[in-house]
C-alpha positions in Angstrom: 0.0 0.0 0.0 1.3 3.5 -0.9 0.4 6.7 0.8 1.4 10.2 -0.2 0.6 13.8 0.8 1.1 16.9 -1.3 2.3 20.3 0.0 3.0 23.4 -2.1 5.3 26.1 -0.7 3.5 29.3 0.2 5.0 32.2 2.1 3.3 31.9 5.5 3.4 29.8 8.6 1.1 26.9 9.3 0.5 25.9 13.0 0.3 22.3 14.0 -3.2 20.8 13.7 -4.6 19.0 16.7 -3.2 15.5 16.9 -5.4 12.5 17.5 -4.7 10.5 20.7 -1.6 8.5 20.3 1.0 7.3 22.8 4.7 7.4 22.2 6.6 4.1 21.9 5.5 1.8 24.7 8.5 -0.5 24.3 11.6 -0.1 26.5 15.1 -0.4 24.9 13.5 -0.7 21.5 16.7 -0.5 19.5 19.2 -2.1 21.9 20.7 1.3 22.6 21.2 0.3 26.3 23.9 -2.0 24.8 22.2 -5.0 26.4 19.0 -7.0 26.2 17.5 -5.1 29.1 13.7 -5.4 29.1 13.8 -8.3 26.5 13.4 -12.0 27.3 15.3 -14.3 24.9 13.7 -17.5 23.6 14.5 -20.3 21.2 18.0 -21.7 20.5 19.8 -19.0 18.6 21.0 -17.0 21.6 19.8 -13.5 20.3 22.2 -10.7 21.2 23.1 -7.1 20.6 25.1 -6.2 17.6 27.0 -3.0 16.7 27.6 -3.7 13.1 30.6 -6.1 13.7 28.9 -9.5 13.2 28.4 -9.2 9.5 30.5 -6.6 7.7 28.3 -4.1 5.8 25.3 -4.6 8.0 25.2 -1.7 10.4 22.4 -0.6 12.8 19.4 1.2 11.1 19.9 4.0 13.6 22.0 4.6 16.7 24.9 2.4 17.6 23.2 -1.0 18.1 20.6 -3.4 16.7 19.3 -6.9 17.6 21.0 -9.9 16.1 19.5 -13.4 15.9 22.8 -15.2 16.6 23.2 -18.9 15.7 20.8 -21.9 15.7 17.6 -22.6 13.8 15.3 -20.0 15.5 15.2 -17.5 18.2 13.1 -14.7 19.7 13.1 -11.7 22.0 9.9 -10.8 23.8 8.6 -7.9 25.9 5.3 -7.5 27.6 3.7 -4.1 27.9 0.9 -3.2 30.4 -1.7 -1.0 28.7 -4.1 0.5 31.4 -2.7 3.6 32.9 0.2 3.7 30.4 0.3 7.2 28.8 -3.4 7.7 29.2 -4.7 4.4 27.9 -7.8 3.4 29.8 -9.7 0.1 30.2 -12.9 1.9 29.0 -11.3 2.9 25.7 -9.9 -0.6 25.1 -13.2 -2.3 25.9 -15.1 0.2 23.8 -13.3 -1.1 20.8 -11.9 2.3 19.9 -8.1 1.7 20.1 -5.6 0.4 17.7 -2.1 -0.9 18.2 0.5 0.5 15.8 3.5 -1.7 15.2 6.6 -0.9 13.2 10.1 -2.4 12.9 13.1 -2.6 10.5 14.7 -5.8 9.3 17.8 -6.8 7.4 19.5 -10.1 6.6 22.8 -11.3 5.1 22.8 -12.0 1.4 23.7 -15.7 1.1 22.9 -16.4 -2.5 19.5 -17.8 -3.3 18.2 -17.5 0.2 18.7 -15.5 3.4 17.7 -15.6 7.0 14.5 -13.7 7.9 12.7 -12.1 10.8 9.2 -11.1 11.7 7.3 -9.6 14.6 4.3 -11.1 16.4 1.9 -9.7 19.0 -0.1 -11.5 21.7 -3.1 -9.6 23.1 -3.6 -10.7 26.7 -6.3 -10.3 29.3 -6.0 -9.3 33.0 -4.6 -12.7 34.0 -2.2 -12.7 31.1 -4.5 -15.1 29.2 -4.1 -15.0 25.5 -7.1 -13.4 23.7 -5.7 -13.3 20.2 -2.4 -13.3 18.2 -1.1 -11.5 15.1 2.1 -11.9 13.1 3.7 -9.9 10.3 5.1 -11.7 7.2 8.6 -12.8 7.3 10.7 -9.9 6.0 13.5 -10.8 3.6 15.8 -7.8 3.0 19.3 -9.0 2.1 20.8 -6.3 -0.2 22.5 -4.2 2.6 19.3 -2.2 2.9 16.9 -2.1 5.8 13.2 -2.8 5.1 10.4 -1.4 7.2 7.1 -3.1 8.0 4.3 -1.4 9.9 0.6 -2.1 10.6 -2.4 -1.0 12.5 -4.3 -3.6 14.5 -7.5 -3.4 16.5 -7.0 -4.0 20.2 -9.5 -6.7 21.3 -11.9 -6.0 24.1 -10.5 -7.2 27.4 -6.9 -6.7 26.4 -4.7 -5.5 29.3 -1.3 -6.5 28.1 0.5 -6.8 24.7 3.4 -9.2 24.3 5.7 -8.0 21.5 7.9 -10.6 20.0 10.9 -10.4 17.6 11.1 -13.8 15.8 14.2 -14.9 13.9 14.2 -17.7 11.3 17.2 -19.4 9.7 16.9 -20.5 6.1 20.6 -21.1 5.2 24.0 -21.6 6.8 24.9 -22.2 10.4 24.5 -18.6 11.7 21.2 -16.9 12.0 22.0 -13.7 10.1 18.8 -11.7 10.7 18.7 -8.3 12.3 15.9 -6.1 13.7 16.1 -2.5 14.8 13.9 0.4 15.9 11.0 -1.6 17.2 7.9 0.5 17.8 4.6 -0.3 19.6 2.1 2.5 20.2 -1.6 2.9 20.8 -3.9 5.3 18.9 -7.6 6.0 18.7 -7.6 6.7 14.9 -7.1 4.5 11.9 -4.4 4.7 9.3 -6.3 7.0 7.0 -6.4 9.8 9.6 -3.3 8.9 11.7 -0.9 9.3 8.8 1.7 12.0 9.3 0.8 15.5 8.1 3.3 17.7 6.3 3.8 21.3 7.4 5.9 24.3 6.3 7.3 27.4 7.9 8.3 29.7 5.0 10.2 32.9 4.5 11.0 34.8 1.3 14.2 32.8 0.5 14.0 29.7 2.6 11.6 27.3 4.3 11.4 24.5 6.9 9.4 21.5 5.9 8.4 19.3 8.9 6.1 16.5 10.0 5.5 14.6 13.3 7.7 11.6 14.0 4.8 9.6 15.4 3.5 7.0 12.9 6.0 8.3 10.3 8.3 5.2 10.0 9.2 4.5 6.4 8.0 7.8 4.9 10.4 9.8 2.8 10.2 13.4 1.6 10.0 13.9 -2.2 9.7 17.0 -4.4 9.1 18.3 -7.9 8.7 21.7 -9.6 5.9 20.8 -12.1 2.7 19.1 -11.0 2.2 17.9 -14.5 5.4 15.8 -14.4 4.9 12.2 -13.4 8.2 11.7 -11.4 9.1 12.8 -8.0 12.6 13.2 -6.6 13.7 12.2 -3.1 14.9 15.2 -1.2 18.6 14.7 -0.5 18.9 17.1 2.5 19.3 15.1 5.7 16.3 14.9 8.0 16.9 16.3 11.5 14.7 15.2 14.4 13.8 17.8 17.0 11.0 18.1 19.6 9.0 15.2 18.1 9.2 16.4 14.5 11.2 15.5 11.4 12.6 18.6 9.8 14.2 19.4 6.4 15.4 23.0 5.6 14.9 24.2 2.0 17.1 26.9 0.6 17.0 28.5 -1.8 13.3 28.4 -2.7 12.3 27.9 -6.3 9.5 29.7 -8.0 7.4 26.5 -8.0 8.2 23.8 -5.5 6.0 21.0 -4.3 6.6 18.4 -1.6 4.9 15.3 -0.4 5.5 12.4 2.0 5.8 9.1 0.3 5.7 5.5 1.7 7.0 2.9 -0.8 
């Protein structure tokens, strides 16, 4: 599924619109930046661990200095259970009213080993007050083995009676003796709006010769900023200026301004 948003530069300032209810990341140590498996429970036989880009040359963390590595063996997992009620304003009434969604996102990469590669996926277990399983969900196995990280994200209705969510990273070996699958930047949040209205909105603060294009970081994983100068043209160009994150927004300065300049957020 592809989403995009169009923004034309104008010389004025746009305030932020009111954001829907959405928590920040409920996971602790989501990208192994504590340099340990703190808050994660290992499972399986592969002995998952923290990697800093040294296990497989060329596979570096998606962000920061660390990521999660599957290890060796046929399969492995890392799990974390999150309590919902009272966590960043989540209430039992909102859950049981059927109005909340879980937003999950993660990045995966594996080692290119010819015709096959080791993969990884994320699964969720929605649990009740006594940690009983209500329902489960799993993403597809993600196969990204060209030295490029791939993002997967999804919105999932939270079942009535849910009080905990168990978030699981799952690693699967398909070739070789090592399990060369990596996951980074895990995200689990709760929102009260679906994907059509919870997608990131693009804003601009403009002056006569420069501008700042920015959008909220929440629910923005996998989006890239693209531009063109003629709306009749069919192709868009990825903006090469690095994105800076500040105060919960992704920001890209634009200078100098062109006479006609159009921007949008694009999710491949």
